[in-house]
N, C-alpha and C positions, 0 to 999 in steps of 0.2 A: 438529375438528382431531385428527389422530392423535397419540398420545403416543409419543415416542421415548426411549430411554435417554439421560439428561441427562449431559453432561460437566460438569466443574467449572471455575470461574474463581477464580483466587487472585491476590491483590495482593502484589507484591514491591517492595522498594526497594533501589537500590544507588547508590553514589557514583560519579559520572562525573568522571574527571580532565579529560577534554576540555572539558566544559562547566562544571566547577567547581561542580556542584550535585548534590543528591540527586535521582535520577530514579525515578519511580514507574512500574511496568509491571504490566499485567494479563495473566495467562497462562491461556488456555483449554486444558484437557486433556480429550481425548475420554472418553466413558463407560467404554470398555474399556481405558483407558490402562494400559500395563504397561512397566516398564523393559526387558522382554525384547524388545519390538518397536523398530523404528526409525521415526522420524517426519519428514515434511517440515515445513517451517517457513513460516508466513505472518506477516510483521510489518506491523502496521497503524499508520500515523500517525493522528492523531485517534482514538486508541485507544478512549476511552470512548464516543465517538459511534458507532463501529462495533459495539460491544457493545450499547449502549442503543438507538440509533436504527436501526442496521443489523440488529440482532438476529443478528449473525453467528454467535454461539455456538449458538443454537437451529437456525440453518440448517445449521451443520456437523453437529450431532446428527442431523438428518434425512438429510443427504447421506451421512454415514458409515453410518448404519443401513441405507440403501438401496444401499450400496456404489457410490455414484456418484462418490465421490472417494477418493483414497488417504488413509492415516492422516496427520492433520496436527495440529500444535500451533499455536495462534494467539496471537500476542503483540501486545497493544495498548499503544501509548505515548500516554497522555493529554497534552494541553497544559494549562498552568495558566490562561491567559486569552488573549484575542485578540492582545494585544501579544506575549506569549511565543510564540504560534503563528507570528506574522509574523516575529519575530526568527529563529526556527529554520527555518521552512519556505520563506520567500521567498528567491529567488536573491540578492537584495540585502540580506537580513537580516543583522544583525551577528553572529549566532551560527550562521549557515547552514553555513559550512565546518566549524565545530567539531561541529555536530550530525551532519553526514554522517560525520565521523570517529568520533564516538561510536557510531553504528549499526554501522559496519564493524569498528572496532578494539576496541570494548568490549562492546557488546551481543551481537554474534554469538558471540564467544569465551565469554562468560558463559553464554549459552543452550546452546551446544554442550557445555559442562562440566556444566551442571545437568540437562540433559535428553538422552534418547537420540535425537539427531538424526542425519540423514545429513550428513556433512561435505562437501557438494558444492553448487556454485552452482546446478545444475539442480534441486535440491530445496528451494531457498529462494526465497520470493517476497516482494514488497513491495506494499502496497496503500494508496491514499489517495484522498481526494476534494479537489477544488479545489487549494489550496496544498499539501495533504498528498500529492496525486498528483504535483505538480510536484517536490517534494523526493524522493519515491520514485523518480521517473525519473532525477533527477540522481545519486542514490546508485547506482543500477544502472549508469549510464553510467560512473561513476568506479570502481566495483568489480564488473565483470561476471563475475569469477571467483567472487565471493562470492554474488552474487544473479543467478539466471538468468531470473527471471520478474517482471513488473510488471503490476499492474492500475491503470489510470488512469481514475478517474471524474471527468469534467469538470475536467481540470487547468487551472490558470492557465498560459498560454503567452505568453512574450514572445520577442523576437529572440534573447536569450541562450540560451533553451531550445532553439530551433530550430537555432541554431549548434552547440550542444553535441551534438545528434543528428547534424547534418551532419558534424561532425569526428570522430565516433565510429568507431574503427577495427575493432571486432569485433562487428558486428551479428548475425553467425550465432550468437553466444552467448546472445542475449536473445529471450525470448518476451514479446510485449506484447499486452495486451488493453486496448482504448481505447474509451471511450464519451463522448458529449457530447449534450446536449439541443438539439433544434432551436429551442427557445424561449430559449436562453441568449444573448440578444443584448443584454440590459440587466441585467447582474449587479452587485448591490451589493457592493463590495469593502471590505476592512477599513480602507482609507484614506478611506472615505466617498464615493469616486467610483463611478460605474457603468462597466462595461466590456463590450464585446462578446466573449464567450468562444468563440462558434461559429466565427467567421472564423479566428482564430489556430489553433484546434484542427483546422480543415480544412487549413490550411497544414502543421501538424505531421503530420497523417495522410498528406498527399502525400509529405512527406519520409520518413516511415517506409516507405511503400509503394515508394519508389524504391531502397530498400536491402534487403539480404537478411535482415531481421529475420523471425522467425516472428510474424506480425502479424494481429490481428483488430480490426476497427473497426465501430462501430455508432453511428448517430444515433437517439436515442429521441425520442418525442413528449413533451416535458416541459421543465421548467426546472431551475435550479441548486439543487435541494433533495433531502432524504432521501426525500421522497415517491417519487422516481424512482430514486434510487441503491439504495434498499433492495431493491426487487423485482429489480433487475439483478444483485444479488450472487450469486444462485443460478447464473446463466449464467457469471458471472465465475469462480466457484470450480470449476465443472465443466469449464470450458475450460482453466484452468491446472493443475488437479490431477486 
């Protein structure tokens, strides 16, 4: 495997008023990072998973080195455990609304202050897998002027999600990259039940396609795991950046 100049990943913590807790964030800065340049921003739910299982930092090193993507800073937000993840990411989770406000009202202003980012929705993206994809979509639908791009890897989709898309008034503001596995028909969920993810994702895709979103959809041969999400990341990043 070819070696590329390596970016750095640092851990920061800051106090969230919305959530009433200290939030940890992981920040990837490219190898040639300089405060003299401006950077696009990618915010990843399931932050530690994207860096460890998705190897998103290494992938960004390679794509930046080959000039396949624009200059980006990647920010990962780890979850504490599955209960914490469900509380924050699930549309019915008790901290879901506060988490969405935390991202838009606290995290983005903090990152714009700390790093040389472009202050435009079209240069900010959200990414997540499963419930992390769901909350990423819901954030973009609520704050389309803050976030102009979303990568959805096998999102959990229910009627509430589809209704939110249907009711969305400014689809021309959002670029969406959406993938789901053809084998995602019996997915083990955090509540211990299994669910068919493929069917609701097809319904969601149909809804996106009927509206003027900039939209790309793919069904891969595989199931609801990082084995399939990881290789898909390269295409996701080059598509939206």
